[in-house]
C-alpha positions as CSV (number, residue, x, y, z in Angstrom):
1,M,40.1,-27.6,-27.4
2,T,37.1,-27.8,-24.9
3,G,36.4,-31.4,-23.9
4,D,33.1,-32.8,-22.6
5,P,31.6,-30.7,-19.9
6,K,30.3,-33.9,-18.0
7,A,34.0,-35.5,-18.2
8,N,35.5,-32.2,-16.9
9,L,32.9,-32.0,-14.1
10,S,33.3,-35.5,-13.0
11,G,37.2,-34.9,-13.0
12,L,36.9,-32.0,-11.0
13,L,34.6,-33.6,-8.6
14,R,37.0,-36.5,-8.1
15,G,40.0,-34.3,-7.6
16,Y,38.2,-32.5,-4.8
17,L,37.0,-35.5,-3.0
18,D,40.7,-37.2,-3.4
19,A,42.1,-34.0,-1.7
20,G,39.8,-33.9,1.2
21,A,37.9,-30.8,0.5
22,P,34.9,-30.0,2.5
23,V,31.5,-30.6,0.9
24,E,30.8,-26.9,0.8
25,N,33.9,-26.2,-1.3
26,V,33.0,-29.0,-3.6
27,S,29.4,-27.6,-4.2
28,A,31.0,-24.3,-4.8
29,A,33.3,-25.7,-7.3
30,V,30.5,-27.6,-9.2
31,S,28.2,-24.3,-9.3
32,S,31.2,-22.5,-10.7
33,Q,31.5,-24.9,-13.6
34,V,27.8,-25.5,-14.5
35,P,26.6,-22.8,-16.7
36,G,23.9,-20.5,-15.3
37,V,20.4,-21.2,-16.7
38,E,18.7,-17.6,-17.1
39,P,15.0,-17.8,-16.4
40,E,12.5,-17.2,-19.2
41,P,11.6,-13.5,-19.3
42,E,8.0,-12.6,-18.1
43,L,5.6,-11.6,-20.6
44,V,5.1,-7.8,-19.9
45,V,2.1,-6.4,-21.4
46,N,2.2,-2.7,-22.4
47,P,-1.2,-1.1,-20.8
48,W,-1.6,1.2,-23.9
49,D,-1.7,-2.2,-26.1
50,I,-4.5,-3.5,-23.8
51,V,-6.5,0.0,-24.4
52,L,-6.1,-0.3,-28.0
53,C,-7.2,-4.0,-28.0
54,T,-10.2,-2.8,-25.9
55,S,-11.0,-0.3,-28.4
56,G,-10.7,-2.7,-31.3
57,T,-13.1,-5.0,-29.6
58,L,-15.7,-2.3,-29.1
59,I,-15.2,-1.1,-32.6
60,S,-15.7,-4.6,-34.2
61,C,-19.0,-5.3,-32.1
62,E,-20.5,-2.0,-32.9
63,N,-19.8,-2.0,-36.6
64,A,-20.5,-5.7,-37.1
65,I,-24.2,-4.7,-36.0
66,V,-24.3,-2.1,-38.7
67,V,-22.8,-4.4,-41.3
68,L,-25.4,-7.3,-40.4
69,I,-28.4,-4.8,-40.7
70,I,-27.5,-3.5,-44.0
71,F,-26.6,-6.9,-45.4
72,H,-29.6,-8.7,-44.1
73,N,-32.2,-5.9,-45.2
74,P,-32.9,-5.7,-48.7
75,S,-34.4,-2.3,-48.6
76,L,-31.2,-0.9,-47.5
77,R,-29.5,-0.9,-51.0
78,A,-29.7,2.7,-51.8
79,P,-26.3,4.9,-52.6
80,M,-26.3,6.2,-49.1
81,F,-26.6,2.7,-47.4
82,L,-24.0,1.2,-49.4
83,L,-21.5,3.9,-48.5
84,I,-22.5,3.6,-44.8
85,G,-22.1,-0.1,-45.1
86,S,-18.6,0.5,-46.6
87,L,-17.8,2.8,-43.6
88,A,-18.9,0.2,-41.2
89,L,-17.1,-2.7,-42.9
90,A,-13.8,-0.6,-43.0
91,D,-14.1,0.1,-39.2
92,L,-15.0,-3.6,-38.4
93,L,-11.8,-4.6,-40.2
94,A,-9.8,-1.9,-38.4
95,G,-11.1,-3.2,-35.1
96,V,-10.2,-6.6,-36.0
97,G,-6.7,-5.4,-37.1
98,L,-6.3,-3.9,-33.6
99,I,-7.2,-7.2,-31.9
100,I,-4.8,-9.1,-34.1
101,N,-2.0,-6.8,-33.6
102,F,-2.4,-7.3,-29.9
103,V,-2.5,-11.2,-30.4
104,F,0.5,-11.3,-32.8
105,A,2.6,-8.8,-30.7
106,Y,2.5,-10.9,-27.6
107,L,2.0,-14.6,-29.0
108,L,3.2,-14.9,-32.4
109,Q,6.0,-12.4,-33.1
110,S,7.3,-12.6,-36.4
111,E,8.2,-10.3,-39.3
112,A,5.4,-11.6,-41.6
113,T,2.8,-11.1,-38.8
114,R,3.9,-7.6,-38.1
115,L,3.6,-6.6,-41.9
116,V,0.2,-8.5,-42.6
117,T,-1.1,-6.8,-39.2
118,I,0.1,-3.4,-40.2
119,G,-1.0,-3.7,-43.7
120,L,-4.5,-4.6,-42.6
121,I,-4.7,-1.7,-40.2
122,V,-3.5,0.7,-42.9
123,A,-6.0,-0.6,-45.5
124,S,-8.9,-0.6,-43.1
125,F,-8.4,2.8,-41.6
126,S,-7.7,4.3,-45.1
127,A,-10.9,2.8,-46.6
128,S,-12.6,4.2,-43.5
129,V,-11.6,7.7,-44.0
130,C,-12.1,7.4,-47.8
131,S,-15.6,6.2,-47.1
132,L,-16.3,9.3,-44.9
133,L,-15.2,11.5,-47.9
134,A,-17.5,9.3,-50.1
135,I,-20.5,9.8,-47.8
136,T,-19.8,13.7,-47.8
137,V,-19.8,13.7,-51.7
138,D,-23.0,11.7,-51.7
139,R,-24.7,14.1,-49.4
140,Y,-23.6,17.0,-51.3
141,L,-24.9,15.5,-54.7
142,S,-28.3,14.6,-52.8
143,L,-28.9,18.0,-52.1
144,Y,-27.3,20.0,-55.0
145,Y,-28.9,17.5,-57.6
146,A,-31.9,16.7,-55.6
147,L,-34.2,16.1,-58.7
148,T,-32.1,13.8,-60.5
149,Y,-30.2,12.0,-57.5
150,H,-32.6,9.0,-57.4
151,S,-31.3,7.8,-60.9
152,E,-29.5,4.8,-62.2
153,R,-26.6,7.2,-62.8
154,T,-26.3,7.9,-59.0
155,V,-25.9,4.2,-58.5
156,T,-23.2,3.6,-60.9
157,F,-21.3,6.6,-59.6
158,T,-21.6,5.0,-56.1
159,Y,-20.3,1.7,-57.2
160,V,-17.5,3.7,-58.9
161,M,-16.6,5.4,-55.8
162,L,-16.7,2.2,-53.8
163,I,-14.2,0.2,-56.2
164,M,-11.9,3.3,-56.3
165,L,-11.8,3.9,-52.5
166,W,-11.3,0.2,-51.6
167,G,-8.8,-0.4,-54.5
168,T,-6.7,2.5,-53.3
169,S,-7.0,1.4,-49.8
170,I,-5.8,-2.1,-50.4
171,C,-2.8,-0.7,-52.4
172,L,-1.7,1.4,-49.5
173,G,-2.1,-1.5,-47.1
174,L,-0.2,-3.8,-49.5
175,L,3.0,-1.3,-49.6
176,P,4.5,-2.6,-46.2
177,I,4.2,-6.2,-47.2
178,L,5.6,-5.6,-50.8
179,G,8.8,-4.2,-49.2
180,W,8.0,-0.5,-48.3
181,N,9.0,-1.0,-44.7
182,C,11.7,-0.3,-42.2
183,L,12.7,-3.9,-40.9
184,R,16.0,-3.8,-42.6
185,D,16.8,-0.2,-42.0
186,E,15.6,1.2,-38.7
187,S,16.8,4.9,-39.6
188,T,13.9,5.0,-42.0
189,C,11.2,4.1,-39.4
190,S,8.2,6.3,-38.6
191,V,6.4,6.5,-35.2
192,V,4.5,3.4,-36.5
193,R,7.0,0.6,-37.2
194,P,7.5,-1.0,-39.5
195,L,6.1,1.8,-41.8
196,T,8.6,4.2,-43.3
197,K,8.8,7.9,-42.6
198,N,7.8,8.4,-46.5
199,N,5.0,6.1,-46.0
200,T,3.3,7.8,-43.0
201,A,4.1,11.2,-44.8
202,I,2.1,10.1,-47.8
203,L,-0.9,9.0,-45.6
204,S,-0.7,12.1,-43.5
205,I,-0.7,14.5,-46.5
206,S,-3.6,12.5,-48.2
207,F,-5.6,12.9,-45.0
208,L,-4.9,16.5,-44.8
209,F,-6.1,16.8,-48.5
210,M,-9.3,14.9,-47.9
211,F,-10.2,16.7,-44.8
212,A,-9.9,20.1,-46.8
213,L,-12.1,18.7,-49.5
214,M,-14.6,17.5,-46.9
215,L,-14.5,21.0,-45.2
216,Q,-15.3,22.6,-48.6
217,L,-18.0,20.2,-49.3
218,Y,-19.6,20.8,-45.8
219,I,-19.4,24.5,-46.3
220,Q,-21.4,24.0,-49.6
221,I,-23.9,21.7,-47.9
222,C,-24.5,24.4,-45.2
223,K,-25.2,26.9,-47.8
224,I,-27.7,24.4,-49.6
225,V,-29.4,23.6,-46.1
226,M,-29.8,27.3,-45.3
227,R,-31.3,28.1,-48.7
228,H,-33.7,25.1,-48.6
229,A,-34.8,25.9,-44.9
230,H,-35.5,29.5,-46.1
231,Q,-37.5,28.4,-48.9
232,I,-39.6,26.0,-47.0
233,A,-40.2,28.8,-44.3
234,L,-41.4,31.0,-47.2
235,Q,-43.7,28.4,-48.6
236,H,-45.3,27.4,-45.4
237,H,-45.4,30.8,-43.9
238,F,-43.2,29.8,-41.1
239,L,-41.8,32.4,-38.4
240,A,-38.5,33.7,-38.8
241,T,-37.4,31.9,-35.4
242,S,-38.5,28.5,-36.9
243,H,-36.3,29.1,-39.9
244,Y,-33.5,30.1,-37.6
245,V,-33.7,27.0,-35.2
246,T,-33.8,24.6,-38.4
247,T,-30.8,26.2,-39.9
248,R,-28.8,26.3,-36.7
249,K,-29.6,22.6,-36.1
250,G,-28.4,21.6,-39.5
251,V,-25.2,23.8,-39.2
252,S,-24.7,22.4,-35.7
253,T,-25.0,18.8,-37.1
254,L,-22.4,19.3,-39.8
255,A,-20.0,21.1,-37.3
256,I,-20.4,18.1,-35.0
257,I,-19.6,15.7,-37.9
258,L,-16.6,17.6,-39.1
259,G,-15.3,18.6,-35.7
260,T,-15.2,15.0,-34.4
261,F,-13.5,13.9,-37.4
262,A,-10.9,16.5,-37.0
263,A,-10.3,16.1,-33.2
264,C,-9.9,12.3,-33.7
265,W,-7.5,12.2,-36.6
266,M,-5.7,15.5,-36.7
267,P,-3.4,15.0,-33.7
268,F,-1.9,11.7,-34.9
269,T,-1.8,13.0,-38.6
270,L,0.4,16.2,-37.5
271,Y,2.5,14.1,-35.1
272,S,3.3,11.6,-37.6
273,L,4.6,14.3,-40.0
274,I,7.0,15.8,-37.5
275,A,8.2,12.6,-35.5
276,D,10.1,9.7,-36.3
277,Y,11.1,6.4,-34.6
278,T,13.4,8.3,-32.1
279,Y,10.3,9.9,-30.3
280,P,9.0,8.2,-27.2
281,S,6.3,5.7,-28.1
282,I,4.0,7.2,-25.5
283,Y,3.4,10.1,-27.8
284,T,2.5,7.6,-30.7
285,Y,-0.1,5.8,-28.4
286,A,-1.5,9.1,-26.9
287,T,-2.2,10.3,-30.6
288,L,-3.0,7.1,-32.2
289,L,-5.8,6.2,-29.6
290,P,-8.2,9.2,-30.5
291,A,-8.0,8.1,-34.0
292,T,-9.5,4.7,-33.1
293,Y,-12.3,6.5,-31.3
294,N,-13.4,7.8,-34.6
295,S,-14.3,4.2,-35.7
296,I,-16.5,4.1,-32.3
297,I,-18.2,7.1,-33.0
298,N,-18.8,6.8,-36.8
299,P,-21.8,4.2,-36.3
300,V,-23.4,6.7,-33.9
301,I,-23.2,9.6,-36.3
302,Y,-23.9,7.9,-39.7
303,A,-25.7,4.7,-38.9
304,F,-27.7,4.8,-35.7
305,R,-28.9,8.4,-36.5
306,N,-30.5,7.2,-39.7
307,Q,-34.5,6.6,-39.4
308,E,-34.4,3.5,-41.8
309,I,-31.6,1.8,-39.8
310,Q,-33.3,2.7,-36.6
311,K,-36.4,1.1,-38.0
312,A,-34.5,-2.3,-38.9
313,L,-32.6,-2.3,-35.7
314,C,-36.0,-2.1,-33.8
315,L,-37.4,-5.0,-36.0
316,I,-34.5,-7.2,-35.2
317,C,-34.5,-6.4,-31.4
318,C,-38.3,-6.2,-30.6
319,G,-40.1,-7.1,-33.9
320,C,-41.8,-3.8,-34.1
321,I,-41.4,-0.2,-35.0
322,P,-42.0,2.4,-32.6
323,S,-44.8,5.0,-33.7
324,S,-42.4,7.9,-32.9
325,L,-40.1,6.4,-35.9
326,S,-43.0,5.5,-38.3
327,Q,-44.4,9.1,-38.0
328,R,-41.1,11.2,-38.1
329,T,-40.2,13.2,-41.3
330,R,-36.9,14.4,-42.4
331,S,-36.2,18.3,-42.3
332,P,-33.5,20.3,-43.9
333,S,-31.3,19.8,-40.6
334,D,-31.2,16.0,-41.2
335,V,-27.9,16.0,-43.1
């Protein structure tokens, strides 16, 4: 049975002094009896986490501007602007989630905070991708049903899409919190802890399905744009070169939109399907970072290119609308 450490130490010290031991030996004996106090480990910050947090900050600031413009401008209540607002809100929450993930990972480490953070990130990015699909559907309907698009039925359909996409995204985000995580069984972990391999597989397959649907819709949009441009050229007796330039511009715009979306999300989607928790984390960071860039690019493609949002932004910034914006008209290439 071990006695009081202080008593043992004082007894040892007294024995050494009675024996006339040198002071150096006494110090060595005392040091050997005192348990070593390990220094607190230094907080080492992963540079990849800093990059993700910086990306989240930029995402939050950029999309907060779009959300405020749409929220404070009563004229921006058409279905198209509701969907753009949904996309901006989802990306805003994704940026906030990346910032919170950085704070919790280094300052407030616990299972609960990890689950809440990953749930927020999954829900927000899912809502972002679903909003992109909803915008694609809305653009297709606005061209295919051009005569009846501006009706009450379209507004109702838009609200139904919003409810469905946000409901689905919230459910996906709640899965890790409700127990579908790998905190108790590390062998089931995916490349993104604490998500399970099955969870990321469902998310990846869903993304591939939505990407295929968006690709099909954009192909149909391309056909409609080319047909409209040809009809306008015939009605106004435009030259064939003018019709070609307009059509090429519309196709190029759609290619940029779809190509950017695929370039940002496809690497992480494919990697999460084939990899698991045993793979080096640097591969996860390298494929996840481009996915966050999609939320940075989205406001530029879908919001700041829009003429009405440009006018609202100019009114907020300088209190006037440039003549170049007020006189601009839409063309078939503005898709």
